[in-house]
C-alpha positions in Angstrom: 138.0 114.7 146.9 138.2 112.1 144.1 137.4 112.7 140.5 135.6 110.2 138.4 135.4 110.5 134.6 133.0 108.4 132.6 133.0 108.0 128.9 130.0 106.5 127.1 130.8 104.6 123.9 127.3 104.0 122.7 128.2 104.7 119.1 130.6 101.8 118.9 129.7 99.7 115.9 131.2 96.7 114.1 134.2 97.9 112.1 135.0 100.7 114.5 138.5 99.4 114.9 139.0 100.3 111.2 137.5 103.7 111.8 134.0 103.0 110.5 131.3 105.1 112.1 132.8 107.2 114.9 135.5 104.6 115.1 138.8 105.9 116.4 137.1 109.1 117.8 135.4 106.7 120.3 138.1 104.1 120.7 140.9 106.5 121.5 139.0 107.4 124.7 139.1 103.8 125.8 142.8 103.9 125.9 142.7 106.5 128.7 140.3 104.6 130.9 141.4 102.5 133.9 138.3 100.4 134.0 135.7 99.2 131.5 132.0 98.9 132.2 129.9 97.1 129.6 126.2 97.6 129.8 124.3 95.0 127.8 120.6 94.8 127.1 119.3 91.3 128.1 117.0 91.4 125.1 118.4 91.1 121.6 119.8 94.2 120.0 119.3 95.3 116.4 121.3 98.1 114.9 118.7 98.8 112.1 116.1 96.9 110.1 118.8 96.0 107.6 120.8 94.2 110.4 120.0 90.9 112.2 119.4 90.8 115.9 122.4 90.2 118.1 122.1 88.2 121.4 123.6 89.7 124.6 126.5 87.2 124.2 127.1 88.4 120.6 127.0 92.0 121.7 129.7 91.5 124.3 131.8 89.5 121.9 131.4 92.2 119.2 132.6 95.0 121.6 135.5 92.9 122.8 136.6 92.1 119.3 136.5 95.7 118.3 138.6 96.6 121.3 141.1 93.8 120.6 141.4 94.7 116.9 141.9 98.4 117.7 144.5 97.7 120.5 145.0 94.2 122.1 146.3 96.0 125.2 142.7 97.1 125.9 141.7 93.5 126.8 144.0 93.7 129.9 141.9 96.4 131.5 139.7 95.4 134.4 136.0 95.1 133.2 132.6 94.6 134.6 129.5 93.5 132.7 126.1 95.0 133.7 123.0 93.4 132.3 120.0 95.8 132.0 116.3 95.4 131.3 116.0 92.5 133.6 112.4 93.4 134.2 111.4 92.4 130.7 109.6 89.2 129.8 111.9 86.1 129.6 114.8 88.1 131.0 115.7 85.4 133.5 116.0 82.7 130.9 118.0 85.0 128.6 120.4 85.7 131.6 120.8 82.0 132.2 121.7 81.5 128.5 124.2 84.4 128.7 125.8 82.9 131.8 125.9 79.5 130.2 127.6 80.9 127.1 130.2 82.7 129.2 130.9 79.5 131.2 131.3 77.5 128.0 133.7 80.1 126.5 135.7 80.1 129.7 135.9 76.3 129.7 137.0 76.3 126.1 139.6 79.0 126.9 140.9 77.2 129.9 140.9 73.9 128.0 138.6 72.1 130.3 
């Protein structure tokens, strides 16, 4: 029998690395994981009416930045990105934009 433990970090917010919000109470759990699964809404996300909308690309970048600022070692963990709400209007074009952005970032990183 194999045991699988899953931790949901839904409360991760900008500034968590500096212990804002639930900050370190959430991030310390990431250190114990062997694998990261990012679930991103294909539609824009808005934390509250006081905050601007964030694109799916911005959401992924925000979470990665928080992880890196908390502990750069976390970026070496294997990860998978799952995009949800693909049945919503304009989801396919939003997905193409997300893929294009990731390809562009990869090209910039690789220097091509």
